[in-house]
N, CA, C and O of each residue as an XYZ file, in Angstrom:
264
protein
N      78.999     69.938    102.654
C      78.071     70.856    103.291
C      78.842     71.693    104.318
O      79.520     71.128    105.176
N      78.752     73.023    104.250
C      79.495     73.876    105.180
C      78.968     73.754    106.609
O      77.783     73.514    106.841
N      79.884     73.929    107.551
C      79.526     73.824    108.962
C      78.720     75.053    109.390
O      79.018     76.172    108.971
N      77.707     74.841    110.219
C      76.900     75.914    110.778
C      77.811     76.808    111.619
O      78.528     76.298    112.480
N      77.807     78.123    111.399
C      78.692     79.022    112.147
C      78.484     78.961    113.663
O      79.434     79.151    114.422
N      77.262     78.701    114.105
C      77.020     78.612    115.545
C      77.758     77.427    116.147
O      78.358     77.544    117.215
N      77.717     76.296    115.472
C      78.388     75.116    115.998
C      79.900     75.250    115.913
O      80.618     74.713    116.756
N      80.389     75.961    114.907
C      81.825     76.245    114.831
C      82.244     77.117    116.015
O      83.299     76.902    116.613
N      81.412     78.098    116.345
C      81.665     78.963    117.504
C      81.665     78.148    118.790
O      82.574     78.284    119.610
N      80.670     77.314    118.970
C      80.572     76.506    120.184
C      81.779     75.576    120.310
O      82.354     75.442    121.390
N      82.153     74.945    119.222
C      83.318     74.056    119.251
C      84.584     74.827    119.612
O      85.409     74.350    120.392
N      84.733     76.014    119.044
C      85.909     76.841    119.343
C      85.903     77.271    120.813
O      86.958     77.328    121.446
N      84.721     77.574    121.358
C      84.620     77.951    122.774
C      85.129     76.815    123.652
O      85.865     77.060    124.608
N      84.755     75.593    123.347
C      85.239     74.449    124.122
C      86.740     74.261    123.937
O      87.448     73.939    124.891
N      87.231     74.460    122.709
C      88.675     74.362    122.474
C      89.431     75.362    123.341
O      90.431     75.019    123.972
N      88.945     76.593    123.365
C      89.591     77.626    124.177
C      89.517     77.295    125.659
O      90.497     77.464    126.384
N      88.362     76.825    126.113
C      88.182     76.492    127.525
C      89.162     75.408    127.958
O      89.661     75.429    129.083
N      89.432     74.476    127.076
C      90.307     73.355    127.404
C      91.787     73.729    127.433
O      92.615     72.915    127.842
N      92.133     74.939    127.010
C      93.541     75.347    127.022
C      94.043     75.646    128.429
O      95.247     75.589    128.675
N      93.141     75.964    129.356
C      93.547     76.324    130.711
C      93.910     77.785    130.862
O      94.301     78.214    131.948
N      93.787     78.570    129.782
C      94.129     79.996    129.838
C      92.988     80.857    130.357
O      93.191     82.026    130.687
N      91.792     80.286    130.431
C      90.610     81.060    130.796
C      89.957     80.480    132.033
O      89.880     79.262    132.195
N      89.487     81.359    132.904
C      88.859     80.908    134.136
C      87.347     80.978    134.124
O      86.677     80.356    134.949
N      86.808     81.747    133.172
C      85.356     81.962    133.153
C      84.866     82.087    131.707
O      85.634     82.365    130.786
N      83.567     81.872    131.547
C      82.924     81.983    130.241
C      83.142     83.364    129.626
O      83.422     83.453    128.431
N      83.025     84.432    130.394
C      83.152     85.768    129.814
C      84.537     85.990    129.202
O      84.674     86.742    128.237
N      85.553     85.347    129.751
C      86.889     85.453    129.168
C      86.957     84.695    127.846
O      87.588     85.150    126.893
N      86.314     83.555    127.798
C      86.242     82.791    126.543
C      85.472     83.610    125.503
O      85.885     83.693    124.346
N      84.362     84.209    125.912
C      83.560     85.020    124.988
C      84.376     86.180    124.430
O      84.271     86.492    123.243
N      85.182     86.817    125.260
C      86.037     87.919    124.793
C      87.056     87.422    123.769
O      87.330     88.097    122.777
N      87.609     86.244    124.015
C      88.561     85.667    123.066
C      87.882     85.345    121.737
O      88.457     85.556    120.670
N      86.665     84.838    121.811
C      85.913     84.546    120.584
C      85.668     85.819    119.790
O      85.799     85.833    118.566
N      85.313     86.879    120.490
C      85.080     88.167    119.828
C      86.368     88.657    119.171
O      86.348     89.141    118.040
N      87.489     88.528    119.886
C      88.779     88.951    119.342
C      89.170     88.129    118.110
O      89.872     88.626    117.230
N      88.721     86.891    118.050
C      89.001     86.035    116.892
C      88.088     86.355    115.710
O      88.268     85.810    114.621
N      87.109     87.239    115.921
C      86.272     87.671    114.806
C      84.929     86.982    114.697
O      84.239     87.149    113.692
N      84.536     86.212    115.701
C      83.211     85.606    115.656
C      82.148     86.683    115.819
O      82.357     87.669    116.526
N      81.030     86.494    115.176
C      79.928     87.459    115.162
C      79.318     87.574    116.558
O      79.026     86.568    117.205
N      79.131     88.810    117.010
C      78.604     89.075    118.355
C      77.244     88.411    118.573
O      76.957     87.945    119.675
N      76.411     88.364    117.545
C      75.082     87.750    117.689
C      75.195     86.251    117.995
O      74.382     85.707    118.742
N      76.192     85.593    117.424
C      76.385     84.171    117.703
C      76.920     83.967    119.118
O      76.524     83.021    119.799
N      77.817     84.845    119.563
C      78.327     84.767    120.932
C      77.180     84.973    121.914
O      77.087     84.269    122.919
N      76.305     85.938    121.624
C      75.148     86.194    122.488
C      74.210     84.987    122.502
O      73.649     84.647    123.544
N      74.044     84.351    121.365
C      73.196     83.149    121.307
C      73.767     82.039    122.186
O      73.024     81.354    122.888
N      75.076     81.865    122.145
C      75.702     80.858    122.992
C      75.591     81.272    124.461
O      75.343     80.433    125.327
N      75.771     82.543    124.734
C      75.650     83.060    126.104
C      74.265     82.759    126.688
O      74.141     82.494    127.884
N      73.252     82.799    125.866
C      71.879     82.535    126.314
C      71.603     81.062    126.584
O      70.579     80.724    127.180
N      72.496     80.188    126.157
C      72.351     78.753    126.392
C      73.024     78.428    127.730
O      74.228     78.176    127.785
N      72.239     78.437    128.790
C      72.787     78.269    130.140
C      73.561     76.968    130.309
O      74.597     76.937    130.974
N      73.065     75.913    129.717
C      73.747     74.624    129.850
C      75.119     74.667    129.172
O      76.104     74.184    129.731
N      75.181     75.234    127.991
C      76.467     75.326    127.285
C      77.450     76.184    128.071
O      78.622     75.828    128.192
N      76.985     77.316    128.609
C      77.859     78.193    129.390
C      78.366     77.458    130.639
O      79.535     77.578    131.006
N      77.486     76.709    131.277
C      77.896     75.943    132.457
C      78.971     74.913    132.077
O      79.953     74.739    132.799
N      78.781     74.247    130.959
C      79.738     73.225    130.535
C      81.073     73.856    130.127
O      82.134     73.310    130.428
N      81.022     74.990    129.450
C      82.257     75.686    129.067
C      82.995     76.153    130.318
O      84.216     76.022    130.408
N      82.253     76.698    131.283
C      82.868     77.134    132.542
C      83.497     75.961    133.274
O      84.576     76.089    133.853
N      82.830     74.828    133.248
C      83.370     73.624    133.892
C      84.649     73.179    133.189
O      85.608     72.772    133.846
N      84.669     73.252    131.878
C      85.887     72.906    131.127
C      87.041     73.835    131.514
O      88.179     73.391    131.663
N      86.739     75.123    131.674
C      87.763     76.088    132.104
C      88.343     75.665    133.447
O      89.562     75.609    133.612
N      87.476     75.370    134.400
C      87.914     75.008    135.746
C      88.725     73.710    135.728
O      89.753     73.613    136.400
N      88.276     72.730    134.976
C      88.996     71.453    134.921
C      90.362     71.625    134.276
O      91.349     71.046    134.730
N      90.415     72.423    133.215
C      91.694     72.642    132.520
C      92.669     73.384    133.433
O      93.862     73.078    133.439
N      92.187     74.335    134.187
C      93.068     75.063    135.095
C      93.536     74.184    136.235
O      94.659     74.346    136.713
N      92.710     73.263    136.681
C      93.120     72.387    137.780
C      94.183     71.377    137.322
O      94.951     70.870    138.140
N      94.227     71.090    136.033
C      95.237     70.169    135.488
C      96.569     70.867    135.263
O      97.617     70.226    135.191
N      96.515     72.179    135.155
C      97.748     72.946    134.826
C      98.700     73.020    135.997
O      99.769     73.622    135.886
């Protein structure tokens, strides 16, 4: 069964956040767009406040480890 594109996007957002290269959600979103993810899916994730908060927290934690 193929993976839902939204969940693939969300997983990739967390992967990017954990690299320590990004400080904020909007930077992760820009990277996702550059990787070719559909803008509507990025907007859907953006509307999920809890997910954005968690991705932002991952960014901050990854940068503090660097």
